[in-house]
C-alpha positions as CSV (number, residue, x, y, z in Angstrom):
1,M,46.0,-2.1,-9.8
2,D,47.0,-0.2,-12.9
3,E,46.9,3.5,-13.6
4,A,43.5,3.3,-15.3
5,Q,41.9,1.6,-12.3
6,F,43.5,4.2,-10.0
7,W,41.9,7.1,-11.9
8,E,38.6,5.2,-12.2
9,L,38.4,5.0,-8.4
10,I,39.3,8.7,-8.0
11,D,36.8,9.8,-10.6
12,A,33.9,7.6,-9.3
13,A,34.4,8.8,-5.7
14,R,34.6,12.5,-6.8
15,E,31.5,12.2,-8.9
16,D,29.5,10.4,-6.2
17,A,30.7,13.0,-3.6
18,G,29.5,15.9,-5.7
19,G,33.0,17.4,-5.6
20,D,33.2,17.5,-1.8
21,P,36.8,16.4,-1.0
22,E,36.0,15.0,2.5
23,E,33.1,13.0,1.2
24,Q,35.3,11.8,-1.7
25,A,37.8,10.6,0.8
26,D,35.2,8.7,2.8
27,L,33.8,7.1,-0.4
28,L,37.4,6.1,-1.5
29,V,37.9,4.3,1.8
30,E,34.6,2.5,1.3
31,R,35.6,1.4,-2.1
32,L,39.2,0.5,-1.2
33,V,38.2,-1.8,1.7
34,Q,36.4,-3.9,-0.9
35,L,39.8,-4.7,-2.5
36,D,42.6,-6.9,-1.3
37,P,45.4,-5.3,0.8
38,E,47.9,-5.4,-2.0
39,S,45.6,-3.5,-4.3
40,V,45.1,-0.9,-1.6
41,L,48.9,-0.6,-1.4
42,D,49.0,-0.3,-5.2
43,F,46.5,2.6,-5.0
44,A,48.7,4.2,-2.3
45,R,51.7,3.9,-4.6
46,H,49.9,5.6,-7.5
47,F,48.7,8.3,-5.2
48,E,52.0,8.9,-3.5
49,S,54.0,9.0,-6.8
50,R,51.6,11.7,-8.2
51,Y,51.7,13.6,-5.0
52,H,55.6,13.8,-5.3
53,R,55.4,14.7,-9.0
54,A,53.2,17.6,-8.2
55,Y,55.8,19.1,-5.8
56,T,56.8,21.9,-8.2
57,W,57.2,25.7,-7.8
58,D,54.9,26.3,-10.8
59,L,52.1,24.4,-9.2
60,W,52.7,26.0,-5.8
61,G,52.3,29.3,-7.5
62,A,49.0,28.3,-9.0
63,A,47.8,27.1,-5.6
64,W,48.9,30.4,-4.1
65,V,46.8,32.3,-6.6
66,L,43.8,30.0,-6.2
67,L,43.9,29.9,-2.4
68,D,45.1,33.5,-1.9
69,G,48.1,32.2,-0.2
70,A,49.4,28.6,0.4
71,S,51.7,27.6,3.3
72,D,53.7,24.3,3.1
73,D,50.8,22.4,4.6
74,A,48.2,24.1,2.4
75,F,50.2,23.2,-0.7
76,D,50.5,19.6,0.6
77,F,46.7,19.4,0.9
78,F,46.3,21.2,-2.4
79,R,48.3,18.5,-4.2
80,C,46.0,15.8,-2.7
81,W,43.0,17.8,-3.8
82,L,44.4,18.1,-7.3
83,I,44.9,14.4,-7.6
84,G,41.3,14.1,-6.5
85,Q,40.1,16.2,-9.4
86,G,41.0,13.4,-11.8
87,R,43.5,12.6,-14.5
88,E,42.5,15.3,-16.9
89,V,42.8,18.2,-14.4
90,F,45.9,16.7,-12.7
91,E,47.8,16.0,-15.9
92,G,46.7,19.3,-17.5
93,A,48.0,21.3,-14.6
94,L,51.2,19.3,-14.2
95,H,52.3,18.5,-17.7
96,N,51.0,21.5,-19.7
97,D,50.8,24.6,-17.5
98,P,49.3,25.2,-14.1
99,D,47.7,28.3,-15.4
100,E,45.4,26.0,-17.4
101,L,43.6,25.3,-14.2
102,A,41.6,28.5,-15.0
103,E,40.0,26.5,-17.8
104,L,40.1,23.0,-16.3
105,L,38.2,23.9,-13.1
106,D,34.5,24.4,-13.4
107,D,34.1,26.2,-10.1
108,F,36.5,26.9,-7.2
109,D,35.3,27.7,-3.7
110,E,38.2,28.4,-1.3
111,E,36.1,27.1,1.6
112,I,35.7,23.6,0.1
113,D,38.1,23.3,-2.8
114,G,41.9,23.1,-2.7
115,D,42.1,21.1,0.5
116,G,42.2,17.4,0.0
117,E,44.0,16.4,3.2
118,E,41.7,13.5,3.9
119,L,42.3,12.1,0.4
120,G,45.9,11.6,1.3
121,Y,45.0,9.3,4.1
122,A,42.3,7.2,2.3
123,A,44.6,4.3,1.4
124,D,46.2,4.2,4.8
125,E,42.8,4.1,6.5
126,A,41.5,1.4,4.2
127,Y,44.6,-0.8,4.6
128,E,44.3,-0.5,8.4
129,Q,40.6,-1.4,8.3
130,L,41.4,-4.5,6.1
131,T,44.4,-5.8,8.0
132,G,44.3,-4.2,11.5
133,T,47.9,-3.0,10.9
134,V,49.5,0.1,9.7
135,A,50.4,0.1,6.0
136,P,54.0,-0.9,5.3
137,D,56.6,1.3,3.6
138,L,55.5,1.7,-0.1
139,E,59.2,1.3,-1.2
140,L,59.0,4.4,-3.4
141,P,61.8,6.9,-3.8
142,P,61.9,9.5,-1.0
143,A,60.0,12.7,-1.4
144,P,61.9,15.5,-3.0
145,A,63.5,17.9,-0.5
146,E,62.6,21.0,-2.5
147,P,60.0,21.7,-5.2
148,A,61.1,21.1,-8.8
149,G,61.7,24.1,-11.0
150,T,62.5,27.7,-10.3
151,P,61.4,29.3,-7.0
152,I,58.6,31.9,-7.3
153,D,58.3,35.1,-5.1
154,F,54.7,34.5,-3.8
155,E,54.6,38.0,-2.3
156,D,55.0,39.7,-5.7
157,D,51.5,40.1,-7.0
158,A,52.6,41.6,-10.3
159,A,54.9,38.6,-11.0
160,L,52.1,36.1,-10.1
161,A,49.6,37.9,-12.3
162,E,52.1,37.8,-15.2
163,R,53.0,34.1,-14.6
164,Y,49.4,33.0,-14.1
165,P,47.3,35.5,-16.2
166,R,44.2,33.3,-16.6
167,L,44.1,32.2,-13.0
168,W,44.8,35.7,-11.8
169,S,42.1,37.1,-14.0
170,R,39.5,34.5,-13.0
171,F,40.2,34.1,-9.3
172,R,42.0,37.2,-8.0
173,S,40.8,40.2,-10.1
């Protein structure tokens, strides 16, 4: 599975789920079980590598603003959700500036959006359904011990508003 196929699966499931991350995860599992086990592992590798790349202080700060706070677990689930938003949103937030999420996201409902925990398990679930066994190690580099970049003081609202002016204006004002 190449990168384009990975994003096609993500996008199709999101569109069919109407943006609901739990439904998107269920649809992904349904689609993944139609593939061979190695393709499911390829999907998992694509997902996991993006998940690790999104482990940055800048992105955590954006999640903090959007979610009005983000613990370690909440940020983990946010990164899964962000991948689930598709390539344009993911790459725009990661490579350009997380503050661009203010323009990249159509709507954001704290009750539904920002938590894609189930998306992170879709490939594992599909692999297990296909093979009856737990997915093997993906043989990727280990997860980073700390987020990349410069730490942010999440308790300093003024600093967050200055660092993420568009997100702050749209979601916290």
